[in-house]
VOBA-1610 file (N, C-alpha, C; in pm, whole numbers, padded with zeros to 5 digits, always signed):
BEGIN
Met+01376+02348-02148Met+01469+02457-02166Met+01395+02590-02187Lys+01288+02588-02272Lys+01211+02710-02296Lys+01147+02759-02167Lys+01102+02665-02086Lys+01037+02702-01960Lys+01138+02770-01866Leu+01259+02720-01864Leu+01363+02778-01781Leu+01397+02921-01826Ile+01405+02943-01956Ile+01432+03077-02009Ile+01318+03171-01973Tyr+01195+03125-01989Tyr+01078+03208-01958Tyr+01078+03247-01810Ile+01103+03153-01723Ile+01106+03181-01579Ile+01218+03279-01547Ser+01333+03261-01609Ser+01445+03353-01587Ser+01411+03494-01630Leu+01349+03508-01745Leu+01310+03641-01794Leu+01208+03706-01701Cys+01114+03628-01651Cys+01014+03681-01558Cys+01080+03731-01429Leu+01174+03654-01378Leu+01244+03694-01255Leu+01325+03821-01277Val+01389+03832-01390Val+01465+03952-01421Val+01372+04072-01430Ala+01259+04057-01497Ala+01164+04168-01511Ala+01108+04211-01376Ile+01078+04115-01290Ile+01024+04147-01158Ile+01128+04217-01072Ser+01253+04173-01081Ser+01357+04231-00996Ser+01395+04372-01037Cys+01366+04413-01159Cys+01404+04546-01205Cys+01314+04656-01148Lys+01198+04622-01099Lys+01103+04718-01044Lys+01071+04829-01142Val+01058+04793-01268Val+01019+04887-01372Val+00902+04826-01446Asn+00801+04908-01470Asn+00686+04862-01546Asn+00711+04889-01693Tyr+00695+04786-01775Tyr+00709+04801-01918Tyr+00571+04789-01981Ser+00552+04859-02090Ser+00424+04852-02159Ser+00449+04828-02306Phe+00341+04802-02379Phe+00353+04779-02522Phe+00383+04908-02597Thr+00375+05022-02530Thr+00405+05151-02594Thr+00553+05181-02589Gly+00632+05099-02525Gly+00775+05123-02513Gly+00812+05200-02388Ala+00713+05233-02308Ala+00739+05310-02186Ala+00798+05218-02079Ser+00895+05271-02008Ser+00950+05200-01893Ser+00945+05297-01776Ile+00849+05273-01689Ile+00821+05364-01578Ile+00840+05289-01448Ala+00919+05347-01359Ala+00945+05284-01229Ala+00814+05266-01153Glu+00809+05160-01072Glu+00687+05127-00998Glu+00645+05237-00902Asp+00739+05314-00851Asp+00704+05418-00754Asp+00654+05547-00821Val+00653+05552-00952Val+00597+05667-01025Val+00449+05640-01046Lys+00366+05728-00989Lys+00221+05706-00993Lys+00144+05817-01064Thr+00203+05939-01071Thr+00128+06053-01124Thr+00210+06131-01225Val+00138+06204-01309Val+00199+06295-01405Val+00122+06426-01398Ser+00195+06538-01405Ser+00129+06669-01410Ser+00183+06746-01530Val+00091+06819-01593Val+00125+06897-01712Val+00071+07038-01694Lys+00163+07133-01681Lys+00122+07273-01674Lys+00084+07321-01814Thr-00003+07418-01821Thr-00044+07472-01950Thr+00077+07530-02024Phe+00094+07489-02148Phe+00201+07539-02233Phe+00152+07669-02297Gln+00202+07781-02248Gln+00164+07910-02304Gln+00230+07929-02440Ser+00160+07997-02528Ser+00214+08023-02661Ser+00277+08161-02665Tyr+00404+08163-02703Tyr+00477+08287-02723Tyr+00516+08302-02870Ala+00456+08220-02953Ala+00488+08222-03096Ala+00398+08324-03166Pro+00458+08416-03240Pro+00378+08512-03315Pro+00291+08439-03417Leu+00172+08485-03435Leu+00077+08436-03536Leu+00025+08294-03510Ala+00049+08242-03391Ala+00002+08106-03359Ala-00149+08104-03346Asn-00206+07991-03379Asn-00349+07968-03363Asn-00388+07993-03217Ala-00499+08059-03197Ala-00542+08096-03061Ala-00565+07975-02971Asn-00602+07862-03027Asn-00631+07742-02948Asn-00511+07651-02928Leu-00397+07687-02985Leu-00282+07597-02983Leu-00235+07562-02843Ser-00233+07660-02754Ser-00189+07636-02617Ser-00272+07526-02551Gln-00402+07539-02563Gln-00492+07441-02501Gln-00485+07305-02570Thr-00485+07305-02704Thr-00487+07176-02774Thr-00358+07099-02753Phe-00243+07170-02748Phe-00118+07100-02725Phe-00112+07044-02584Thr-00148+07125-02486Thr-00145+07080-02345Thr-00234+06958-02326Glu-00354+06962-02382Glu-00446+06847-02369Glu-00393+06724-02442Ala-00329+06744-02556Ala-00272+06631-02630Ala-00163+06563-02549Leu-00081+06642-02479Leu+00026+06583-02397Leu-00034+06506-02279Lys-00134+06562-02214Lys-00202+06490-02105Lys-00262+06360-02156Asp-00331+06368-02269Asp-00396+06249-02326Asp-00296+06140-02361Lys-00178+06180-02410Lys-00075+06082-02445Lys-00037+05998-02323Phe-00015+06064-02209Phe+00026+05991-02089Phe-00089+05913-02027Leu-00209+05965-02035Leu-00324+05893-01979Leu-00359+05770-02063Ser-00343+05779-02193Ser-00381+05668-02279Ser-00272+05561-02292Gln-00146+05599-02268Gln-00038+05503-02291Gln+00034+05460-02164Thr-00014+05507-02048Thr+00045+05463-01921Thr-00068+05439-01821Asn-00032+05388-01707Asn-00129+05372-01597Asn-00119+05487-01497Leu-00054+05594-01533Leu-00035+05707-01443Leu-00164+05785-01426Asp-00180+05842-01307Asp-00293+05931-01279Asp-00249+06074-01306Leu-00344+06155-01350Leu-00316+06295-01377Leu-00328+06375-01248Ala-00223+06446-01211Ala-00225+06533-01094Ala-00232+06678-01144Thr-00304+06761-01072Thr-00314+06901-01114Thr-00180+06973-01101Arg-00097+06929-01006Arg+00038+06984-00991Arg+00122+06887-00911Asp+00252+06905-00916Asp+00349+06826-00839Asp+00337+06675-00860Gly+00320+06633-00985Gly+00319+06491-01015Gly+00458+06431-01000Asp+00466+06299-00998Asp+00595+06233-00996Asp+00673+06266-01124Leu+00602+06276-01234Leu+00656+06324-01361Leu+00592+06460-01387Gln+00672+06561-01416Gln+00620+06697-01433Gln+00665+06756-01566Phe+00568+06812-01637Phe+00596+06877-01765Phe+00552+07022-01759Glu+00636+07108-01812Glu+00598+07248-01830Glu+00678+07301-01947Gly+00635+07414-01999Gly+00707+07471-02111Gly+00624+07572-02186Ser+00662+07595-02309Ser+00593+07695-02390Ser+00603+07660-02537Ile+00513+07719-02613Ile+00515+07706-02758Ile+00595+07826-02808Thr+00709+07798-02868Thr+00801+07906-02905Thr+00804+07934-03055Gly+00750+07844-03135Gly+00754+07865-03279Gly+00628+07817-03347Tyr+00582+07896-03442Tyr+00466+07862-03525Tyr+00487+07934-03656Ala+00529+07862-03759Ala+00568+07928-03883Ala+00517+07853-04005Val+00477+07930-04104Val+00440+07876-04234Val+00545+07923-04334Thr+00606+07828-04404Thr+00708+07859-04503Thr+00675+07790-04634Ser+00728+07840-04740Ser+00709+07780-04872Ser+00818+07675-04895Val+00776+07564-04951Val+00871+07458-04987Val+00835+07409-05127Ala+00921+07330-05186Ala+00898+07272-05319Ala+00868+07381-05422Ile+00962+07474-05437Ile+00948+07581-05534Ile+00953+07522-05675Gln+00857+07563-05757Gln+00848+07512-05893Gln+00925+07602-05989Gly+00931+07563-06115Gly+01003+07637-06217Gly+00955+07780-06234Asn+00827+07805-06213Asn+00773+07940-06228Asn+00783+08020-06098Glu+00867+07972-06006Glu+00896+08037-05878Glu+00775+08049-05785Thr+00683+07957-05800Thr+00572+07949-05705Thr+00590+07821-05624Ala+00538+07821-05504Ala+00553+07704-05416Ala+00441+07605-05443Ala+00479+07480-05455Ala+00379+07374-05469Ala+00325+07336-05332Leu+00408+07354-05230Leu+00371+07316-05094Leu+00408+07426-04996Asn+00331+07433-04890Asn+00364+07516-04776Asn+00389+07423-04658Arg+00464+07469-04561Arg+00500+07387-04445Arg+00463+07461-04317Leu+00385+07395-04232Leu+00356+07448-04099Leu+00450+07379-04001Thr+00527+07459-03927Thr+00622+07408-03829Thr+00583+07461-03691Ile+00578+07372-03594Ile+00550+07410-03456Ile+00668+07365-03369Thr+00714+07455-03283Thr+00825+07425-03192Thr+00779+07449-03049Val+00810+07353-02962Val+00777+07366-02820Val+00904+07347-02737Lys+00913+07425-02631Lys+01022+07411-02534Lys+00963+07336-02415Val+01028+07226-02377Val+00975+07139-02272Val+01077+07123-02160Lys+01028+07141-02037Lys+01107+07109-01918Lys+01039+06990-01853Phe+01115+06883-01836Phe+01064+06759-01776Phe+01139+06733-01647Val+01063+06705-01540Val+01122+06671-01411Val+01065+06537-01367Asn+01154+06443-01341Asn+01116+06314-01284Asn+01159+06319-01138Thr+01063+06332-01047Thr+01096+06349-00905Thr+01156+06223-00844Lys+01144+06111-00911Lys+01198+05985-00860Lys+01336+05951-00918Asp+01374+06018-01026Asp+01502+05990-01091Asp+01551+06116-01162Glu+01628+06197-01093Glu+01670+06326-01147Glu+01760+06314-01269Lys+01821+06197-01291Lys+01903+06178-01410Lys+01818+06180-01537Ala+01688+06157-01523Ala+01599+06154-01640Ala+01550+06294-01678Asn+01576+06394-01594Asn+01528+06530-01621Asn+01589+06585-01750Phe+01512+06669-01818Phe+01565+06736-01936Phe+01490+06865-01961Glu+01555+06952-02038Glu+01493+07073-02089Glu+01541+07087-02232Thr+01449+07076-02326Thr+01488+07077-02467Thr+01374+07127-02555Asn+01407+07157-02678Asn+01308+07198-02778Asn+01271+07079-02866Phe+01145+07073-02902Phe+01096+06973-02996Phe+01029+07048-03109Ser+01052+07004-03232Ser+00993+07071-03346Ser+00946+06967-03446Arg+00828+06990-03502Arg+00772+06903-03605Arg+00700+06988-03709Tyr+00686+06933-03828Tyr+00618+07007-03934Tyr+00538+06912-04022Leu+00445+06971-04096Leu+00371+06900-04200Leu+00355+06994-04318Asp+00356+06936-04437Asp+00337+07012-04559Asp+00192+07002-04606Tyr+00148+07105-04675Tyr+00014+07104-04734Tyr+00021+07178-04868Glu-00074+07147-04955Glu-00077+07206-05088Glu-00090+07358-05078Ser-00011+07428-05156Ser-00016+07574-05151Ser-00147+07628-05205Ser-00221+07546-05278Ser-00352+07589-05328Ser-00457+07590-05217Gln-00425+07529-05103Gln-00518+07525-04990Gln-00495+07646-04900Asn-00603+07699-04849Asn-00597+07807-04753Asn-00559+07747-04617Leu-00463+07807-04548Leu-00419+07755-04418Leu-00538+07738-04323Ala-00628+07834-04322Ala-00742+07828-04230Ala-00826+07702-04252Ser-00830+07651-04373Ser-00913+07534-04401Ser-00847+07403-04359Val-00715+07401-04343Val-00644+07278-04306Val-00572+07288-04172Glu-00575+07407-04112Glu-00495+07433-03992Glu-00528+07341-03875Asp-00656+07321-03845Asp-00693+07237-03731Asp-00640+07095-03746Glu-00652+07038-03865Glu-00604+06901-03888Glu-00452+06895-03882Leu-00385+06996-03938Leu-00238+07000-03931Leu-00192+07009-03786Ile-00256+07095-03708Ile-00218+07111-03567Ile-00239+06980-03492Lys-00350+06913-03516Lys-00376+06785-03449Lys-00265+06685-03482Asp-00230+06673-03610Asp-00129+06576-03651Asp+00010+06613-03598Ile+00044+06741-03600Ile+00174+06784-03548Ile+00177+06763-03396Asn+00069+06794-03328Asn+00063+06769-03183Asn+00084+06621-03153Asp+00025+06533-03233Asp+00045+06389-03214Asp+00193+06353-03225Gln+00261+06409-03324Gln+00403+06380-03343Gln+00487+06437-03229Leu+00458+06561-03191Leu+00534+06625-03083Leu+00517+06551-02951Thr+00393+06516-02917Thr+00369+06448-02790Thr+00431+06309-02790Gln+00436+06243-02905Gln+00503+06113-02912Gln+00653+06129-02889Asp+00712+06233-02948Asp+00855+06259-02926Asp+00884+06287-02779Ile+00801+06368-02717Ile+00819+06403-02575Ile+00800+06278-02488Phe+00697+06200-02516Phe+00670+06076-02444Phe+00793+05984-02454Asn+00843+05965-02575Asn+00959+05877-02595Asn+01080+05926-02516Lys+01108+06054-02518Lys+01225+06106-02446Lys+01208+06092-02295Ala+01086+06111-02247Ala+01063+06110-02102Ala+01057+05969-02043Val+00994+05875-02111Val+00970+05745-02046Val+01008+05622-02129Ser+01067+05642-02244Ser+01111+05527-02323Ser+01262+05519-02322Asn+01312+05402-02303Asn+01457+05384-02298Asn+01508+05326-02429Trp+01482+05397-02540Trp+01538+05347-02664Trp+01650+05434-02708
//
């Protein structure tokens, strides 16, 4: 009985013509490439390297979690957009009206085009933040915060583009 169920599941998976991975991605077999245009930063006061680090993080996410090849342009999956928000705000105000924590928030606008399935296309904003101790200087923690926020943002974008959850 178990063998019959296993064979049935294999046949169903083969007939769907969709590649599944352990990352949760479900990418059609005819999708072979991904292209990511540089995300320009239009956010006031944003870190000078943010445009490059975010763009590279998004490329790395797809290269490390899929079998897709990176195309310089016109990929089967296409990403473009901009960094629209970069803000530091005070949170966790204490009794003496000082902030115990500051919050760095980054917002990106993403346009996604799936040339093989136009129903999957989207254009939306993604925003993530991390808090840090207000006693710390932003310059001393900024690179690590940006790396961690980029990881979260690219995971959100990856999930929306190629995960069917």
